[in-house]
N, CA, C and O atoms as a printed pandas DataFrame, in Angstrom:
     atom_number atom_name residue_name chain_id  residue_number  x_coord  y_coord  z_coord
0              1         N          MET        A               1  -41.240   -3.111   45.942
1              2        CA          MET        A               1  -39.530   -2.908   46.171
2              3         C          MET        A               1  -38.938   -1.697   46.103
3              4         O          MET        A               1  -37.716   -1.598   46.209
4              5         N          THR        A               2  -39.967   -0.321   45.863
5              6        CA          THR        A               2  -39.968    1.036   46.029
6              7         C          THR        A               2  -39.816    1.572   47.314
7              8         O          THR        A               2  -38.994    2.462   47.534
8              9         N          ARG        A               3  -40.505    1.125   48.138
9             10        CA          ARG        A               3  -40.731    1.173   49.173
10            11         C          ARG        A               3  -39.559    0.714   50.173
11            12         O          ARG        A               3  -38.822    1.300   50.966
12            13         N          VAL        A               4  -39.710   -0.397   49.824
13            14        CA          VAL        A               4  -38.158   -0.971   50.905
14            15         C          VAL        A               4  -37.080   -0.180   50.496
15            16         O          VAL        A               4  -36.398    0.218   51.440
16            17         N          MET        A               5  -36.716    0.169   49.397
17            18        CA          MET        A               5  -35.472    1.316   48.993
18            19         C          MET        A               5  -35.694    2.003   50.105
19            20         O          MET        A               5  -35.146    1.744   51.177
20            21         N          HIS        A               6  -37.048    3.523   49.800
21            22        CA          HIS        A               6  -37.225    4.156   50.254
22            23         C          HIS        A               6  -36.791    3.802   52.126
23            24         O          HIS        A               6  -35.960    4.217   52.934
24            25         N          ARG        A               7  -37.761    2.949   52.115
25            26        CA          ARG        A               7  -37.447    2.890   53.989
26            27         C          ARG        A               7  -35.637    2.873   54.215
27            28         O          ARG        A               7  -35.137    3.784   54.874
28            29         N          PHE        A               8  -35.096    2.205   53.850
29            30        CA          PHE        A               8  -33.793    1.860   53.592
30            31         C          PHE        A               8  -32.588    3.047   53.616
31            32         O          PHE        A               8  -31.595    3.285   54.304
32            33         N          LEU        A               9  -33.166    3.553   52.633
33            34        CA          LEU        A               9  -32.603    5.477   51.920
34            35         C          LEU        A               9  -32.889    6.072   53.933
35            36         O          LEU        A               9  -31.961    6.273   54.716
36            37         N          ARG        A              10  -34.076    6.184   54.201
37            38        CA          ARG        A              10  -34.343    6.692   55.523
38            39         C          ARG        A              10  -33.611    6.273   56.654
39            40         O          ARG        A              10  -33.434    6.988   57.640
40            41         N          ASN        A              11  -33.183    5.120   56.523
41            42        CA          ASN        A              11  -33.102    4.487   58.160
42            43         C          ASN        A              11  -32.073    5.099   58.059
43            44         O          ASN        A              11  -31.785    5.503   56.933
44            45         N          ARG        A              12  -30.681    5.537   59.768
45            46        CA          ARG        A              12  -29.966    5.921   59.887
46            47         C          ARG        A              12  -29.009    4.581   60.425
47            48         O          ARG        A              12  -27.816    4.693   60.710
48            49         N          ASP        A              13  -29.672    3.489   60.488
49            50        CA          ASP        A              13  -28.492    2.673   60.803
50            51         C          ASP        A              13  -28.106    2.017   59.614
51            52         O          ASP        A              13  -27.268    1.153   59.873
52            53         N          ALA        A              14  -28.506    2.113   57.878
53            54        CA          ALA        A              14  -28.104    1.718   57.238
54            55         C          ALA        A              14  -26.870    2.553   56.678
55            56         O          ALA        A              14  -25.781    2.045   56.415
56            57         N          HIS        A              15  -27.153    3.779   56.545
57            58        CA          HIS        A              15  -25.706    5.033   56.795
58            59         C          HIS        A              15  -24.961    4.446   57.546
59            60         O          HIS        A              15  -24.198    3.645   57.005
60            61         N          THR        A              16  -24.915    4.537   58.429
61            62        CA          THR        A              16  -23.639    4.218   59.190
62            63         C          THR        A              16  -23.352    2.518   58.935
63            64         O          THR        A              16  -22.584    1.940   59.705
64            65         N          ALA        A              17  -23.924    1.873   57.969
65            66        CA          ALA        A              17  -23.611    0.257   58.027
66            67         C          ALA        A              17  -22.535    0.794   56.420
67            68         O          ALA        A              17  -21.394    0.487   56.074
68            69         N          ILE        A              18  -23.365    1.494   55.931
69            70        CA          ILE        A              18  -22.547    1.518   54.764
70            71         C          ILE        A              18  -21.389    2.854   55.036
71            72         O          ILE        A              18  -20.578    2.952   54.115
72            73         N          GLU        A              19  -21.233    3.781   56.063
73            74        CA          GLU        A              19  -20.378    4.117   55.786
74            75         C          GLU        A              19  -18.896    2.910   56.539
75            76         O          GLU        A              19  -17.768    2.579   56.174
76            77         N          TYR        A              20  -19.651    2.669   57.521
77            78        CA          TYR        A              20  -18.239    1.252   58.095
78            79         C          TYR        A              20  -17.776    0.494   56.998
79            80         O          TYR        A              20  -16.597    0.141   57.034
80            81         N          SER        A              21  -18.383    0.214   56.153
81            82        CA          SER        A              21  -18.552   -0.401   54.813
82            83         C          SER        A              21  -17.394    0.083   53.700
83            84         O          SER        A              21  -16.608   -0.511   52.963
84            85         N          MET        A              22  -17.664    1.253   53.935
85            86        CA          MET        A              22  -16.636    1.941   53.530
86            87         C          MET        A              22  -15.439    2.120   54.072
87            88         O          MET        A              22  -14.495    2.008   53.290
88            89         N          ILE        A              23  -15.127    2.437   55.502
89            90        CA          ILE        A              23  -13.917    2.476   55.785
90            91         C          ILE        A              23  -13.221    1.104   55.608
91            92         O          ILE        A              23  -12.029    1.040   55.306
92            93         N          ALA        A              24  -14.065   -0.098   55.823
93            94        CA          ALA        A              24  -13.132   -1.398   55.531
94            95         C          ALA        A              24  -12.751   -1.599   54.500
95            96         O          ALA        A              24  -11.834   -2.402   54.328
96            97         N          ALA        A              25  -13.578   -0.653   53.047
97            98        CA          ALA        A              25  -12.977   -1.530   52.016
98            99         C          ALA        A              25  -11.826   -0.308   51.902
99           100         O          ALA        A              25  -11.558   -0.130   50.714
100          101         N          LEU        A              26  -11.071    0.580   52.785
101          102        CA          LEU        A              26  -10.314    1.478   52.360
102          103         C          LEU        A              26   -9.400    0.985   53.359
103          104         O          LEU        A              26   -8.340    0.792   52.765
104          105         N          ILE        A              27   -9.335    0.833   53.975
105          106        CA          ILE        A              27   -8.397   -0.346   54.733
106          107         C          ILE        A              27   -8.233   -1.013   54.736
107          108         O          ILE        A              27   -7.227   -1.395   55.335
108          109         N          ALA        A              28   -9.526   -2.373   53.676
109          110        CA          ALA        A              28   -8.920   -3.488   52.955
110          111         C          ALA        A              28   -7.343   -2.964   51.769
111          112         O          ALA        A              28   -6.221   -3.471   51.738
112          113         N          ILE        A              29   -7.936   -1.756   50.918
113          114        CA          ILE        A              29   -6.991   -0.930   49.821
114          115         C          ILE        A              29   -5.550   -0.759   50.395
115          116         O          ILE        A              29   -4.543   -1.052   49.750
116          117         N          GLY        A              30   -5.541   -0.313   51.528
117          118        CA          GLY        A              30   -3.992    0.150   51.748
118          119         C          GLY        A              30   -4.010   -0.925   52.311
119          120         O          GLY        A              30   -4.502   -1.332   51.258
120          121         N          ILE        A              31   -3.930   -2.396   53.352
121          122        CA          ILE        A              31   -3.214   -3.070   53.417
122          123         C          ILE        A              31   -2.606   -4.287   52.152
123          124         O          ILE        A              31   -1.531   -4.886   52.159
124          125         N          ILE        A              32   -3.792   -4.366   51.077
125          126        CA          ILE        A              32   -3.268   -4.470   49.985
126          127         C          ILE        A              32   -2.048   -3.839   49.231
127          128         O          ILE        A              32   -1.188   -4.506   48.655
128          129         N          ALA        A              33   -2.081   -2.265   49.317
129          130        CA          ALA        A              33   -1.146   -1.762   48.456
130          131         C          ALA        A              33    0.045   -2.128   49.307
131          132         O          ALA        A              33    0.905   -2.816   48.758
132          133         N          ALA        A              34    0.280   -1.672   50.930
133          134        CA          ALA        A              34    1.441   -2.613   51.566
134          135         C          ALA        A              34    1.642   -3.536   50.912
135          136         O          ALA        A              34    2.520   -3.501   50.050
136          137         N          ILE        A              35    0.956   -4.532   51.109
137          138        CA          ILE        A              35    1.793   -6.015   50.828
138          139         C          ILE        A              35    2.034   -6.232   49.623
139          140         O          ILE        A              35    2.693   -7.214   49.281
140          141         N          THR        A              36    1.520   -5.310   48.715
141          142        CA          THR        A              36    1.816   -5.247   47.345
142          143         C          THR        A              36    3.304   -4.848   47.063
143          144         O          THR        A              36    4.123   -5.610   46.550
144          145         N          SER        A              37    3.616   -3.256   47.557
145          146        CA          SER        A              37    5.009   -2.881   47.427
146          147         C          SER        A              37    5.818   -3.648   48.499
147          148         O          SER        A              37    7.027   -3.628   48.266
148          149         N          ILE        A              38    5.469   -4.298   49.577
149          150        CA          ILE        A              38    6.785   -5.148   50.149
150          151         C          ILE        A              38    7.284   -6.293   50.048
151          152         O          ILE        A              38    8.359   -6.834   50.304
152          153         N          GLY        A              39    5.452   -6.801   49.262
153          154        CA          GLY        A              39    6.057   -8.111   48.577
154          155         C          GLY        A              39    7.644   -8.540   47.534
155          156         O          GLY        A              39    8.327   -9.562   47.468
156          157         N          GLY        A              40    7.705   -7.551   47.034
157          158        CA          GLY        A              40    8.732   -7.528   46.037
158          159         C          GLY        A              40   10.139   -7.805   46.657
159          160         O          GLY        A              40   10.953   -8.728   46.635
160          161         N          SER        A              41   10.034   -6.516   47.242
161          162        CA          SER        A              41   11.559   -6.385   48.608
162          163         C          SER        A              41   11.664   -7.402   49.085
163          164         O          SER        A              41   12.828   -7.800   49.120
164          165         N          VAL        A              42   10.886   -8.095   49.523
165          166        CA          VAL        A              42   11.257   -9.662   50.579
166          167         C          VAL        A              42   11.731  -11.108   49.501
167          168         O          VAL        A              42   12.705  -11.860   49.532
168          169         N          ALA        A              43   10.715  -11.040   48.744
169          170        CA          ALA        A              43   10.712  -11.750   47.377
170          171         C          ALA        A              43   12.599  -11.419   46.921
171          172         O          ALA        A              43   13.462  -12.245   46.622
172          173         N          ASP        A              44   12.660  -10.498   46.992
173          174        CA          ASP        A              44   14.548  -10.319   46.696
174          175         C          ASP        A              44   15.259  -10.730   47.348
175          176         O          ASP        A              44   16.155  -11.494   46.989
176          177         N          MET        A              45   14.997  -10.204   48.895
177          178        CA          MET        A              45   16.013  -10.521   50.345
178          179         C          MET        A              45   15.743  -11.931   49.903
179          180         O          MET        A              45   16.625  -12.102   49.061
180          181         N          PHE        A              46   15.063  -13.017   49.969
181          182        CA          PHE        A              46   14.712  -14.221   49.679
182          183         C          PHE        A              46   16.039  -14.620   49.143
183          184         O          PHE        A              46   17.035  -15.211   49.560
184          185         N          ALA        A              47   15.582  -13.969   47.887
185          186        CA          ALA        A              47   16.565  -14.539   46.751
186          187         C          ALA        A              47   17.746  -14.668   47.014
187          188         O          ALA        A              47   18.332  -15.737   46.838
188          189         N          LYS        A              48   18.472  -13.309   47.615
189          190        CA          LYS        A              48   20.021  -13.297   47.692
190          191         C          LYS        A              48   20.070  -14.404   48.888
191          192         O          LYS        A              48   20.897  -15.316   48.876
192          193         N          LEU        A              49   19.018  -14.218   50.013
193          194        CA          LEU        A              49   19.496  -15.611   51.273
194          195         C          LEU        A              49   19.164  -17.039   51.002
195          196         O          LEU        A              49   18.911  -17.909   51.836
196          197         N          LEU        A              50   19.210  -17.158   49.523
197          198        CA          LEU        A              50   18.766  -18.951   49.182
198          199         C          LEU        A              50   20.429  -19.543   48.804
199          200         O          LEU        A              50   20.963  -20.545   49.279
200          201         N          PRO        A              51   21.002  -18.588   47.822
201          202        CA          PRO        A              51   22.678  -19.281   47.523
202          203         C          PRO        A              51   23.295  -19.178   49.316
203          204         O          PRO        A              51   23.950  -20.205   49.499
204          205         N          ALA        A              52   23.290  -18.495   50.339
205          206        CA          ALA        A              52   23.838  -18.626   51.271
206          207         C          ALA        A              52   23.347  -19.814   51.953
207          208         O          ALA        A              52   24.206  -20.288   52.696
208          209         N          PHE        A              53   22.019  -20.579   51.942
209          210        CA          PHE        A              53   21.747  -21.521   52.757
210          211         C          PHE        A              53   22.426  -22.744   52.111
211          212         O          PHE        A              53   23.074  -23.657   52.622
212          213         N          ALA        A              54   22.046  -22.461   50.695
213          214        CA          ALA        A              54   22.681  -23.925   49.396
214          215         C          ALA        A              54   24.054  -24.006   50.227
215          216         O          ALA        A              54   24.161  -24.789   51.171
216          217         N          GLU        A              55   24.965  -23.266   49.878
217          218        CA          GLU        A              55   26.904  -23.219   50.769
218          219         C          GLU        A              55   26.656  -23.949   51.785
219          220         O          GLU        A              55   27.012  -25.123   51.693
220          221         N          LYS        A              56   25.983  -23.506   53.051
221          222        CA          LYS        A              56   25.464  -24.717   54.018
222          223         C          LYS        A              56   25.490  -25.833   54.489
223          224         O          LYS        A              56   26.015  -26.430   55.429
224          225         N          ALA        A              57   24.545  -26.094   53.321
225          226        CA          ALA        A              57   24.480  -27.700   53.040
226          227         C          ALA        A              57   24.889  -28.355   52.245
227          228         O          ALA        A              57   24.683  -29.568   52.277
């Protein structure tokens, strides 16, 4: 097991894969944060629009 871990740490491809996975994780966190902050505004907008649609029906 130690040999496998040592070989993994020496491998440059492994470092690249880890870097790309960290970038993907940061992008995912940013998307989740954006959706969370926008979600409340969208919910409020639809709550205000719902009575207008109910009156027309």
